[in-house]
N, C-alpha and C positions, 0 to 999 in steps of 0.2 A: 152117197154113200154107196162104193161098192165091194161087192162080194166075189167069189170066185165061185163058189159052188151053194146051191143050196142045203145043202146039209150043214153048211157053215153057218148059214143064218140059221137054220133050225137052232143048233147048237147054242147061236147065241141067243135065241128067244128062249131055250131052255134055261140058259143060266141067270136069264133077268126075269125069270117067272112068270114070263108072256104067256098065257093061256089061248087055249082052241086055235092053234094054228097048222095043226096035222095035215089039213086039208087045203091049204092057202098055197097058191103058187109064188114064185120066187118077187115078184112083185108086189103081191099084194104082201108079203112077209117084208118087204122093205120098207113099205109105207105104215104098215104095223109099228116097227120101230120104230122110224122117224118119229110118228106121233108119240110114241115111249119115251122119245130122250126129248122131245120137244115139252112133254107134262113134266117130266124131272127140272129142267131147265125153270120153268113157271114155279113148280113149288118149291125149287132153291129160292127164287128173287121171293116169294112169296113168304117166306121165313125171313128174309134178312129186313122185310121191311116189317112182319109180324113181331120179331124179338128187339126191334129199334129200342133202344131206351130200357128195355126190359130189368127190372133190377130182381133180385130173390128179397122176399119179404120178409126173411128172418136175418141173412148177412148184411142185407144192402146191397151186395155186391153183382155184377151186369150178369146175365145169363143168359148160357145160346141152347140153340137145339140141340142135344133132347133133353127137356129137362118134364118137372112135373106142372101142370096147369091147372087147376082148380076154376070152373066157370061157374059165377054164380046165376040164377032164375032171370037176371036180367041182363046177362050178359056181359059182366065185369069178369076180367081174367086176373088171376091171381101167380105168380109164377115164382117157382121153389126148385132149387137144385136139390136131387133125388136125396144126396148127402144130408144135407140141412134139413129138408122136412122130413128124412125117416129118424135122424139122431134127434129131433125136437120132439118126436112123437115116442123115441122109445126111453127119452128120457123124461118126460113130461107124463105119460100113460095116459096122455091127451089125443084124443082122434077130430077134434073140432080145429076147424082152418085157422092158424095163428092170426089172419089180419082180421076176417070177417065174425069169427067165433060160429060160425056155422056148422054143425057134425057133419064129417063126411059119411056118405051111403057106402054101404057095404060095396056097391059097385065102382067108388073111388078108391076106396082101400083095395079091393082088389087089383085096378089097374094100374093102381102106384107099385103093388106087390110087381105084378107081371112085367111092368115097365122098367122098372131096377134089376130086374131080374137078366132082361132082356139087352139091355143098353151097359148093364155093369156087372156081369156073372159071375167075374173073381172076386166081388165083396160080398160078405157074409151079412146081407143086410136082414134084419128079423123081418118075419112078416106083419107089415101093420094091420092087415084084419084079423090076424089072430089075438095083437093087443086089445083090440077093442071088444074081441071076445071074450078076452079073459079078465075078469073081475077082480080076479085076486092082482091082475098086475098094476091093475091102477091103486089100489089100497097100499100096496106096499111100495110104491111110489109115495104115494101121502105122506106115511108112516116114517119112509125117510126124511122126506122134506121136514116132518116135523122134530126129525132127533137131529137134523143139521141146523134148525133153526136155535132149536134148545142149546147146542152146542155155543154158536155162535152168539145170542143171548150173556152167555155164563161167561164167554172169553171178553164180552163188552163187562162185563161186570167185574173179572178181577185187571181189567183194562183200567177200569176209572179208580178202583181200591190201592194201583201199585202209583198210579200219577197222584194222586191225594196222597200218599205217606211221600212220595220224593217231593212234589212242590211244600207242603209243610215242612219238610226237612225233618220228620218225626223221628229220622235217627240218630239226631245229633243232641235230642232233648234230654235231660239230664236224670229224668225217671225211667227206668229202664227194668222194669217189675213186671208181675205178669199183665196182660191185658185181655178184655173182654170184647170181642167182635162178634156180632150176630150170635147174643148168646153162648159162645164158643169162648172158653179160656185158654189163651195162650202165655207159655212162659214169657216171650220176651215179644217185641214188637218182629224182629229178624224172624225168630219160631215162624211167626205169622206170615211173614213174605215167603220165607222156604217154602210154608206148606201152601199157600193159593200157586206160587211158580210150579210146584208138583204137580198140582192141580190141571193147571195150566198145560203144562208137557203132558198127560194122559188124555186130556181133549184134546190135544193138537194132533197125536196117535191114530183116537179113532175119527177126527175129523179129516185125516188124508187119506183115511178107506173112502171117504165118501166123497170129499170132493177136496182135490188137491192143492188146486188151484188156487183155492180161500185161506189156504196153510197160507201160502208165502205171504198172500196181501197182510192178513192179519200179524203176521209176524213184524214186515215191514213197516206197518202203519205204528203200531205198538212201539217198534222201537225208534224212528222217527217222532214221533210225540214225546219220549221221552229225550230223547238229545235235542227237543227245542228247551228245555228245563233248564234254567242256569244252576243249580244245587246238583252240580256232578261232582261226584265223590267215588272212592273205591268202591262201596255196597252198591251203587247206580251200577258203578261199571260190571261189577259179578251179576245182575241183575241183566241186563243187557247179553251178555253170555250165556246166563241161561236159555232166556228166549229164543237167541240165536241155533241154541244144540237141541233145542226143545222137536 
């Protein structure tokens, strides 16, 4: 390692944030720089070994430095990309480790917040430490999950009722008068179908606000179930169109 002047060496030490260099001579500074670069090479090789075969325990994708590492008291390490672990905490309000179910300490969450900010300054990650301290945050998440579950259960009921009507070919029955279903009287089976399809549309609108991905899943699987049935007619086609338009 050759340098022209002592000033150049000191500038490099300052740039590399190497301390206690002001009183050292040229040869001493060169020796200190050599040790610094050797340590960097050792660290790099150690990281390659340490992260070998490491996967994010949420996404199951490979992880590399930098990432969030949770180390248990027994010394076992669990790896997470910052985005995946922070999104998990934001979505669930749960600050326990996803794999071990061990509660993250305040120090763990503060470290997660500071590292995420350090390595990804342009990402507006929420503070996981503040989420842990905000009791109302977890309560809102639970209420949201309960509401989503109630929507999904009702969608399943609507799906079952419509499939039963199609499979029994009830639209072709001679009797087309008023019908009593769930203690509610409908003028005809057609008005009943239109009523629950309207309810289906309203639920889809509300569910899309909470969980857009599940909306496409419900609509797609609903239509696939109908298409598997042999009793295809214009009424069934109209039902499919209304589901698609919801």
